[in-house]
N, C-alpha and C positions, 0 to 999 in steps of 0.2 A: 704140721700140717706138709709140708714138701716132702718129708721122707714117708710119711703115708703114700702120697702121691707116687713117690717114686718104688714103694711096694708094688701099687698098682699097675705101673707101668711094666715091672718086670713080669708079674703075674698075666697080663695081657698080652704079653710076648709069646707066651706058651713054648718056652725054650729059647727063641732066638728070633730077632726081627730087626727091622730099621725102626728108629725113633723119630718123629718129626715133632717139634713142639714150637710154639712161640711166646715171646714175651716172659711172663712169670712161670709159664709151663717148662721153660728152658732152665729153670732152677732145678725142678724136679725131674726132668730129662738127664741132667748133668749128675744129679745124684745117684739116679737109675745105672748110669753107666758107669760112675766110680765104684757102686758098690757092687755091680753084675757085669764088668765087661764082656765076659763070656757069652752074656744074653743078647747084649746089644750090637748088632752088626756093622751098624752107622749112626750116626747122629746129623741132624739137620736141625739148627737153630735159628729161627725167624728172630730176630732182634732179641735176643735173650737178656733177660732181666738179671744176668748175673753180675752183679754190681760188687759182689765181694772181690773179685777178681781184678777190678779196675780202682779200687778205692784210691782215692790220691788225685785223680784225672779231674781236672775242673769240671766237666759236664756231670761226671758221677757225683761231686761233692755239692754242686749245685741242686741237684736232684734232691739227694739225701736233706739238704738243708732244706728245701721246701717241703718236702713229705713228713720229716721225722716229727716236726710238731702236731700234724695230723694225726700219725698213727697215736702219737702220745695221749691223744683224748680218746681213742677206740673203747676204752673202757669206761668213759665218763657218760652216764646215762642222762646228764643234763645237756649234753650234744644229741640234739633229734639227728634222726636219719637224713632229713634235708639238710642241716647244717652240715652233718659229717660230708655229707657228698658234694656241697658246696664246696667246703674246705678241700677235699679232696680233687676236685676239679681245678681248683684255682693253683694248686699246688703241680697240677700237672699242665698247668697254663692251657685248660680247655673251660668249656662250659660244662655245668652240671647236667648230667643224664637226664632227659625227660621222660620219667617212666611213671606208670601209673604207681600210686601210694603204696600197694602190697607189694610190687615189683620193686620197688625202691627199698623196702625196709629189707627185703630178702638179699638183696644186692649188698646193701650196706650192711648187714649182719656180717656177710661173707668177707665183705672187707676188714672189718673190725677184727674179725678172728684170724685173718692173714699176717703172718709173720713178715715184715717189711725185707723186700728181697736182699737188699743190703745187709741185713744181720745173718743170712743163711750162706754159711762159707760152703763153697764148691770149690773143687780141687782143680787147679791148672794141670794137673797130670791127665786128665781125662782125653785131651787130644791126642794123646801119645799112647793111650789104650785103646782108644775108638776113633777110628775115621771120621772127622769132623768137619764138618760144611757150616758157616755162620753166613746168614744173609740178612743185609741190612737196607734199608732204604736210602744211607747217605743223607738224612736230612737233620739227626740229631748227634752232636758231640757225644753224647751219653752212651748210645749205643756201637758209634765207631770206635770209643774208647775199650768196650767188652770186648768188639770184635777183634781189636789190638791184642790185649791181652790174649785172648783164646789163639790167634795167629802166631803170637810168640811162644805158645806151648804147643804149636803144630798144626793147626786146623787150617782148614781154608777159608777164603772170605771171597764173597762176591755182594757187589751193590747193585741192587735193583731200585733204580731210582723211580721218583715219581708217586709213589704210594705211601710216604710217609711212614709210620709204624705197622703198616701192613703190606710189606713187600711180598706176602704170599699172594696177594691180588695180583701183581704184575703178571703181563701176558708169558713174561718167560721163566717164571716161577716153575713150573713143571719141568721144562726143559732143564732149569739149573739141578732140580733134583734128579733127573734121570743120567744127566752127564754125568753127577756126582758118584751114582748107584753104580753107573757102567765102568767109571774109572776105578771103582771098589770091588769089583769081583760080584756085582749083584746082577 
């Protein structure tokens, strides 16, 4: 699925463009930049779930330990959508989504079909191929470990605190993107 999404990203660029992605979308964005660096002018990643880059970090390993058992039940028809949603939310340390039954079924079906992000190998070489900015909320070691791995590979990093897993909602997010693009010739 991430490789299909990566192809969609490259096709949407229609030759060349900037890619902005959040969370699991960061995995597909990294794959797109790795496979077609000539098409990706820059890459901005909001709390990317590129956990394969930071395996061994305590935050990443805690996350994997909490969610791997949930994904292990993805193909089990005895686990209802409600139960899968509950387990998934518990693994994330949140409350289950309060969705109408049809929406819940659709959402859980997508989750069940998703490759766990730590199982998708992304290349640490990407920040050396494409200018890369990582924006995190500073609230979770999980995403700070991923950011540190990307910085070690050449990415820039900025913390936009106060919005947890949604630093894109921070009032300075648009300015951070504009500054990054200005600094990288766009």
